[in-house]
N, C-alpha and C positions, 0 to 999 in steps of 0.2 A: 136717144141715149147713144153716146159715142163710145167706141171701144178704145181701151187704153193701148197706145202704140207699144210694140215690142221692138227690142233691138237685139241684134246678134252680137256675140262677143267680138267679132271682127269689125262690125260697125262702130261699137264703142271704142275699140282699140284705135281705129283710124281717127275718130273724132277727138280723142284725148291724147293722141300721140303716144300710145302705149303699145306694148305687145300683148297678144292674147294670153301669153303665159303670165304676164304681170296681173292681168285681171283674174285669171284663175288662181294665182297666188293670193290675191285679196279674198277670193272666195274661200280658199283653204283656211284663211285666218278668221273667217266669220265676219268679214267686213261687208261683203255683198252676198246676197242669196238669190241667185237667179231661179226662175221657175223652170220646169222641164216640160217640154212637149216631146214626148217619146224620149229619145236620148239626147235631144238638142237643148242646150241652155238658151233660155230667152230672158232678156232683161227688160224690166219695166222702167217707167219714169222714175220710180222710187230708187231703183238700183243705179240709174244714171245720175240722179242727184247725190246718192251716196258716194259715187266715184268722184264727183266734183269736190265733195267735202274731203275725201281721202287725199286727193291731190293737193288741195289747198292746205290741208293740215301738214302734209309732208313738206310742201314748199316753205311753210312757216316754221318748220323745225320740230314738229311734234312727232313723237314715236307712233308706230302703228297701234301699240297697246293703248296709248292716250286717245288716239282717234277712235278706236273701237269702244272705249269707255264712253266717249261722247255720243257715238252713234247708238250704243245700247240704251243710253238714257232716253233718247228720243223715242224709242219703242216703248219704254216703260211709262213715260210721263207725257201724256198728250198736251198738257198745258205748257210743257217745256221749261218749267220753273227750275227743276234740278239741272237740266241741261244748260240753261243760261248761267246758273251759279257756277257749275263746273267750268264752263268755258271762260268765265271771267277770272277764276282762280288760275287756270292754265295760261291764259293770255298774259295776265300780270306777271306770273312767274317767268314766262318766256321773255317778256320785255326786260325784266331785271337781268336775266342771263345774257341777252344780246347787248344790253348796255355795258355789262362787265366785259364782254368780248370786245366791244368797240374801244373801251378804255385800254384794254390790253393791246389791241392792234395799234392804237395811237402811240402808246409807249414804245412798242417794238419799232414802228416807223421812225419815231424820233431818235431812237438809239442807232438805227441803221444809217440815218442821215448824218448823225454825229460822226460815226465811224467813217462814212464816205468822205466827209469834209476833212477829218484828221488824216486820212490816207492821201487825199489830194494835196494837202499842205506838206506832207512828208515826202512827196515825190519830187525828184529833181525837175527844175523848170524846163530843161531841154527834152525831157522824156514826156511826150504827149500821152495822156491817159487813153486806155483802150476804149473803144466805143461802148457806151452804156448798153447793157442787155435790153433794157426797156426804158425808153425816154419817159420822163415824168410829164 
């Protein structure tokens, strides 16, 4: 029988590129729940996995409350049916949001390029345009 490995808050912070304060913040929000050995927090493989899910969820644009809802379902449903259903709904909703943002961004870029071209056409030929702030 092997013992489950424990991780310190600083080990997890270093592994995930976080501050110890960020991990403690996730703890205060109920996203991770380290065990205690005396006054020291120790994190198990379960908490390490939860941190991975939290960071992935944040990277994909989910709120901490949405991530917590997902994590809480995992604890309640060992078959993970409800968790998978919730995840599917949230992912589909996020895809729709991002596709809308992409359309908006493409519209904005198109308008900016049109303004740029109109401005260049309106400038006198002798007057060279200023260097672009960022080359395309």
